C-alpha positions in Angstrom: 17.4 5.0 -3.2 16.5 4.5 0.5 13.3 2.9 1.9 12.5 6.3 3.5 13.0 8.0 0.1 10.9 5.5 -1.8 7.9 5.8 0.9 7.9 9.6 0.3 7.4 9.1 -3.7 4.2 10.3 -4.9 3.3 7.2 -6.6 3.8 5.2 -3.5 1.8 7.6 -1.3 -1.2 7.7 -3.8 -1.3 4.2 -4.3 -1.2 3.5 -0.5 -4.1 6.1 -0.1 -6.2 4.4 -2.8 -5.6 1.1 -1.3 -6.2 2.1 2.1 -9.7 3.8 1.2 -10.8 0.6 -0.8 -9.6 -2.1 1.8 -10.4 0.0 4.6 -14.1 0.6 3.6 -14.3 -3.1 3.4 -12.7 -4.0 6.4 -15.0 -1.4 8.3 -18.0 -3.1 6.9 -16.8 -6.5 7.7 -15.6 -6.1 11.2 -18.0 -3.1 12.5 -20.9 -3.9 10.2 -23.0 -5.0 13.0 -22.6 -2.1 15.0 -23.6 0.2 12.0 -26.9 -1.9 11.5 -27.6 -1.3 15.1 -27.2 2.3 14.7 -24.1 2.4 16.9 -20.7 3.8 16.3 -17.7 1.7 16.7 -14.6 3.2 18.6 -13.0 5.7 16.4 -9.5 4.3 17.0 -10.6 0.9 15.5 -12.0 2.7 12.4 -8.8 4.7 12.0 -6.5 1.7 12.5 -8.5 0.0 9.8 -7.5 2.5 7.3 -3.7 3.0 8.5 -3.0 -0.8 8.4 -3.8 -1.2 4.6 -1.8 2.1 4.1 1.3 0.8 5.7 1.3 -2.5 3.9 0.7 -1.1 0.6 3.3 1.7 1.1 5.9 -0.6 2.4 5.5 -3.2 -0.2 5.7 -0.6 -3.0 8.6 1.2 -1.5 10.5 -2.1 -0.9 10.1 -3.2 -4.6 11.4 0.1 -5.6 14.3 0.1 -3.6 15.1 -3.7 -4.5 14.7 -2.6 -8.2 17.1 0.6 -7.8 19.8 -1.6 -6.4 19.5 -4.5 -9.0 22.4 -4.2 -11.5 21.4 -3.1 -14.9 22.2 -5.8 -17.3 22.3 -5.1 -21.2 20.8 -7.7 -23.1 23.2 -9.7 -25.5 23.1 -8.6 -29.2 21.2 -11.3 -31.2 23.5 -13.2 -33.9 22.6 -12.1 -37.5 21.0 -14.7 -39.6 
């Protein structure tokens, strides 16, 4: 399996979206919280990037793990000796 194929897997996409939502909200509050408290709106591009970065990190790490596992040789366990 290639990295591009793994990035399109439903499990990778949904996990990336969940992580982006949770981490993105926390980062927006940390980084832009003062502006919100003043009643101002931060630049839209900063808010968008705050959600895109965790999505990319989560998706890449999940897909890279899947690719690594798919390239790993399957090793059959040795049978245990009978007592």
